[in-house]
C-alpha positions as CSV (number, residue, x, y, z in Angstrom):
1,P,-0.1,-0.4,0.1
2,E,1.3,3.6,-0.8
3,V,2.4,5.8,2.3
4,K,0.5,9.0,2.7
5,K,2.9,11.6,3.4
6,P,1.8,13.6,6.1
7,T,0.0,16.7,5.4
8,R,1.7,18.8,8.4
9,R,5.2,19.2,9.9
10,P,5.2,18.0,13.5
11,Y,4.4,20.1,16.2
12,S,7.1,21.8,18.0
13,T,7.6,21.6,21.9
14,D,6.3,25.3,22.0
15,E,3.5,24.4,20.4
16,Y,2.6,21.6,22.4
17,L,2.8,23.2,25.4
18,L,0.6,26.0,24.1
19,E,-2.2,23.6,23.1
20,N,-3.6,23.4,26.8
21,I,-5.2,26.6,28.1
22,S,-7.7,26.7,30.7
23,D,-10.6,28.6,30.5
24,I,-9.2,31.2,33.7
25,E,-5.9,31.8,31.4
26,I,-8.0,32.6,28.5
27,Q,-10.5,34.7,30.8
28,K,-7.3,36.6,31.8
29,Q,-5.4,37.0,28.3
30,Q,-8.4,38.3,26.8
31,Q,-8.7,40.8,29.6
32,M,-5.1,41.8,29.6
33,T,-4.8,41.8,25.2
34,P,-6.3,45.3,24.6
35,L,-3.9,46.6,27.1
36,R,-1.5,45.1,25.7
37,E,-2.5,46.2,22.4
38,S,-2.9,49.9,23.4
39,Y,0.0,50.1,24.7
40,I,1.9,48.7,21.5
41,A,0.2,51.4,19.4
42,K,1.5,53.8,21.3
43,T,5.0,53.0,22.4
44,V,5.0,52.3,18.0
45,S,3.7,55.7,18.1
46,L,6.5,56.8,20.3
47,L,8.8,55.6,18.6
48,E,8.5,56.4,15.2
49,S,7.8,60.5,16.7
50,T,11.2,60.5,18.7
51,P,13.4,57.5,17.3
52,N,16.0,59.0,19.8
53,H,14.3,58.2,22.7
54,P,16.6,57.3,25.8
55,K,14.9,54.2,26.1
56,A,14.7,53.2,22.9
57,A,16.0,49.7,23.6
58,D,13.6,49.2,26.1
59,L,10.9,50.7,23.8
60,H,11.3,48.0,21.1
61,F,11.8,45.1,23.8
62,R,8.8,46.0,25.7
63,V,6.6,45.9,22.2
64,A,8.1,42.3,20.5
65,E,7.1,40.9,24.2
66,Y,3.7,42.2,24.1
67,M,3.5,41.2,20.3
68,T,4.8,37.9,21.5
69,Q,2.3,36.9,24.3
70,N,-0.3,38.3,21.9
71,I,0.6,35.9,19.2
72,E,1.0,33.1,21.8
73,F,-2.6,33.6,22.9
74,Q,-4.2,33.8,19.6
75,F,-2.2,30.5,18.7
76,K,-3.6,28.8,21.8
77,L,-7.5,30.0,21.2
78,Q,-6.8,29.0,17.2
79,V,-5.1,25.3,18.8
80,K,-8.1,24.9,21.2
81,Q,-10.4,25.2,18.0
82,Y,-8.9,23.2,15.7
83,K,-9.0,20.6,18.1
84,K,-12.8,21.0,18.7
85,D,-13.3,21.1,14.5
86,L,-11.3,18.1,14.2
87,A,-12.9,16.1,16.3
88,L,-16.4,17.2,15.1
89,F,-14.6,16.3,11.3
90,K,-14.0,13.1,12.2
91,A,-17.2,12.2,13.8
92,G,-18.5,13.2,10.3
93,T,-20.6,16.3,11.7
94,I,-18.6,18.7,9.5
95,T,-17.6,18.0,6.1
96,D,-14.7,20.8,5.8
97,K,-11.6,19.2,7.5
98,P,-10.2,22.4,9.7
99,S,-6.8,24.2,8.7
100,I,-4.1,23.5,11.5
101,P,-3.1,27.0,13.1
102,E,0.0,28.8,12.2
103,Q,2.2,30.5,14.7
104,D,3.9,34.2,12.5
105,Y,5.9,36.1,14.7
106,S,7.2,38.1,11.7
107,K,6.0,41.4,13.4
108,T,8.2,40.7,16.4
109,L,11.3,40.2,14.6
110,P,12.2,43.6,13.4
111,Y,12.0,45.3,17.2
112,Y,14.2,42.4,18.3
113,K,16.8,43.4,15.4
114,K,16.9,46.4,15.7
115,I,17.8,45.9,19.9
116,L,20.9,43.6,18.7
117,R,21.8,46.2,15.7
118,E,21.5,49.6,17.3
119,F,21.7,48.7,21.1
120,V,25.0,46.2,21.0
121,D,25.2,46.2,25.3
122,Y,21.7,46.0,25.6
123,P,21.5,44.8,29.3
124,K,18.5,41.8,27.9
125,A,20.6,40.4,25.0
126,E,20.0,37.3,26.4
127,D,16.1,37.8,25.8
128,V,16.6,38.9,22.4
129,Y,18.7,36.3,20.9
130,Y,16.6,34.1,22.6
131,Y,13.2,34.9,21.3
132,L,14.9,36.3,18.0
133,G,15.8,32.6,17.1
134,R,12.9,31.2,18.9
135,N,10.0,33.2,17.6
136,G,11.9,33.2,14.0
137,L,12.0,29.5,13.7
138,E,8.6,28.7,14.7
139,T,7.5,31.6,12.2
140,G,9.6,29.8,9.5
141,K,8.4,26.3,10.1
142,S,4.6,28.0,10.1
143,L,5.0,29.6,7.1
144,G,7.4,27.4,5.0
145,K,10.2,30.2,5.0
146,D,13.5,28.2,4.8
147,R,15.6,31.5,4.8
148,L,13.9,32.6,8.1
149,L,14.3,29.1,9.4
150,D,18.3,29.2,8.6
151,E,18.8,32.5,9.6
152,S,16.9,32.2,13.2
153,V,19.0,28.8,14.2
154,V,22.0,31.4,13.7
155,Y,20.5,33.5,16.3
156,L,19.7,30.2,18.8
157,D,23.1,29.1,18.4
158,K,24.6,32.2,18.8
159,F,22.3,32.0,22.4
160,T,23.5,28.8,23.2
161,K,27.3,30.0,23.1
162,L,26.5,33.1,24.3
163,F,24.9,32.5,27.7
164,T,25.8,29.5,28.6
165,Q,23.9,29.5,32.2
166,S,20.3,30.3,30.9
167,P,17.8,28.4,32.1
168,R,16.5,29.0,28.2
169,R,19.5,27.2,26.8
170,P,18.3,23.6,27.1
171,K,15.1,24.7,25.3
172,A,17.3,26.5,22.6
173,L,19.6,23.0,22.2
174,F,16.5,21.3,21.6
175,M,15.1,23.3,18.8
176,L,18.8,23.3,17.1
177,A,18.7,19.4,17.4
178,E,15.0,18.9,15.8
179,Y,15.9,21.6,13.2
180,H,18.9,19.7,11.8
181,F,17.0,16.5,12.5
182,N,14.4,17.8,10.2
183,Q,17.0,19.0,7.9
184,N,17.9,15.5,7.5
185,K,21.5,16.6,9.0
186,L,21.7,13.9,11.4
187,A,25.4,14.5,12.7
188,E,25.1,17.7,13.4
189,A,21.4,16.7,15.5
190,L,23.2,14.6,17.3
191,N,26.0,17.2,18.8
192,Y,22.9,19.0,19.7
193,Y,21.3,16.3,21.3
194,K,24.6,15.1,23.0
195,E,25.0,18.6,24.7
196,L,21.5,18.7,25.9
């Protein structure tokens, strides 16, 4: 028999962790989302009108961080709905197979990149490298952008070398190992798995 090729890449660890969201968390996040969106809009406007703001690095970081939180929340909601719809599809209640949710963090990436480019001594560089790598990797996988994947892997690899004591380092090593494994670069993947 002919083996069916999977129509979707495997879930990443982040996606797996994001799948479960409680009603309490949904309620809390629904209250926070408009506040974050308001802050983002005001801060982006401030950065556009005052590009040399004395706290520009922190403002860029906060915008990217709040955008990331909003995208993660929307993804959680989409995955929850996808699981419901998929169950209905399998039961024959609905005829259209639901689309698998995507994680698109592309709006966050320019803010993180700007910090690395213009504020070389930024004290939160550890977070910047990690989220630039992770967000880019998830976006690249979801949208099928190989160039973004390759670029993001460089940031994650640099993160693991610069911040050897970071509590996020094991997660970064695992993402790097999985990326190389999926690219069929087994020797590189094995090196990351061993280090992990």
